[in-house]
N, C-alpha and C positions, 0 to 999 in steps of 0.2 A: 405399348409399354406405359405403365403408370409412372407419372412424375409426382413428387410430393413437395409441396411448399408449406413451410412452417411460419406461423406468426405467433409471437409470444404476447399474451394479452393479460390485462387486468392485474390487480395487486397480488393475485395468487401465482403470477407467472405461468399461467395455463397455456398449453400448446394447442393452438387452433390450426387445423390442417385443411389444405385444398389438394385434392387428388384429381389429376386430369391425364388424359391420354391424347393420342394423335388426332382424335376426332374433335378435340377442343371441348367435349363435354366434361363436366367436373362435378364432384361432390364436395360439399363443405362439411367438415366433421368437427363437432364440439366448438361452435363459434363462441368464443369468450370475450368478444370485443365489448369494451365498456365505454371508452372515450371516443370522441369524434375522430381523433388521429388514428386510433386503432381501426375504426370502421372504414375510414378513407383508405388506409393501407390495403385492406382486403379488397374493397371495391376497385381501387386503382389497379391492383394486380390482375383482377378478373378482366377489367376493361382493356388494359394494356396488352394482355395476352389473348384477347378476343375469345375468352372462355364462355361456355354456356352452362350455367349452374343447373343441374338436373335433380339433385337430391340434397337434403339437409339431414345429416345423421348425428345422433347423440349416442356415445358409448354408454353414458349414464347421465343422471340428471342432478348431480350436485351443482350448486349455484354457479361455481366458476366455469362450468362447461356449458351453461345455457344462457349466459348473460346476453349473447348476441342472437338468440333465437328469433326474437321479435323483429330485430333489425333485418335479418336475412329474409324473414317472411315478408316484411314491408317492401324491401327493395327487389327481391327476386321471386316473390310469390310462392315460396317453398314452406310447407309445414314440416315440423320435425318428425323424424322416424326414430323410435326407440322401443325397447321392450315394455310391455304394459306394467310389469312389476316395478318400473321406475316412476310410475305416475305419482305415488305419494311423495317422493322426493321433489318432483317438479312442483307439486301443489304447495309444498312447504318452503319453497325457495325464498319467497318474499319475507318469511319470518326470520331467515338467516341474514337477509340483506340489511334490515333496519339496524340491528345492533352494530353491524360493521360499517355503517355509514355509506353503503353502496346503493346507488340509484338503479334499481332493477325494474325494467319494463317486463311485465308479465309475458311469459312465453305463450304462444298459441298452443293449442292441443293438437295431437295427431288426428287425422281422419282414419288412419289405420296404424297398427302396431307391428313391430318386427317380431318374428318368431325366434325360438331358441336355436334353430338351425335352418339353414337355407342359404340363398345367395342374393346378392344385390348387384344389379347390372347398371353400367353407365358407359356410353360410347361403345368401344370394343372390349371393355374390361369387365371383370367379375370379381366380387369380393365375397368370400365365404363368411357367414356369421358364426362366431364362436361364443357360446354362452359361458361366461366366466364370473360368476358371482363371488362375493366375499368383501370387496371394497364397498360395494353397494348391492342391493338385493337381486338385481337382474342385469348386471353389467354385461355388455356385449363388446367383443373385439371383432375387428374386420381384417380378414387375411386374404392376400392375393397369392395363390399358389404359383401362378405364372411369373410374377415379379418378385416373389419371395420377400414380401414385406407384411408387417402386421401393424395396424393401428390399434394400439393396446390400451388406450385410456389409462386408468389409474390402477391397473392390476400389477404390472411388472415395470420397474424402473431400472436404470443403470445402477447395479449393485444394491438395489433396494426393492421394496414392495409397497403397495398402496396401504394407506391407513385403514384400520378396522375399528377405530374408536368413534366414528361418525355414525349417525342413525342408519341402521340397516347393515352395518359392518359385521363380519364374522371371520375371525382369524383362521380358524381351521378350514373354513370353506374357501378362503382366499388361497391358502397354501395348496389345497387340493386342486383348485382351478389352474394354478400355475403348473403343478407337477403333472396333472392328468390331462390337461388341455394344451397349454402353451408349450411345455417341454416335449410334446410329441411332434412339434414342428421341426423342420430341418435346422441344424446348427447355424447355418449361414443366413437364416431368415433375419432380416433387419426389423427391430422393434422400435416403433415410433410411439413414445409414451405421452401421457397427458401432461407431464412436467419434466423438465430437464432434458438431457441429451439422449440421442438414440443409442441403441445397443444391439446386440445380437443374442439369439437364443443360446448359441453355444457358449458365449462369454458368460451369460448369467448362470448356466449350468455349472460352470467351473468356479466362478468367483463370487456369486451372490451369497452373502453370509446367511441369508434367511432361508434359502432353499437349496444350496449346493450340497 
């Protein structure tokens, strides 16, 4: 059974996640750690729970979701995994950091990219890759059918949706991703978004003013 640990990081209040199961293997998703305190909180949780980091996943490559990529690589030896279509965003992240006064350490590049469909395994668990562009050009979500949870990045939020006014954003594409991909999941599936509180697919079908 996958357990989910949330860390809220950086000035954007970005949600960094650690997913782990009974084997103690874990994946780190969207590491947004910026300060030493944020970095220590993540490392201490991993050490205290005797976890074994196996993969570093990025749903997409806007700067608030990749601020901790280099740190995770330096400490745990993990290169990021994301869709190749996000590479231009990663390569432009430093340009966004300067005007915002953010000290951004350049993320390492992947040795391989994630596909639009397939699975990611760690421990005894499996995550299905869901291609859900719109907030960004090649955004991915990660779904566990067994545990009925979705790491949704910045596609679907509690009673809201991801921004589409950033580079690579497309409103029509985002709405299509939500309705044609995410809303096909079971109503009781828990959505862990890139910002804010978790929600469920069923709740968003009923009450989300953008897509209900």
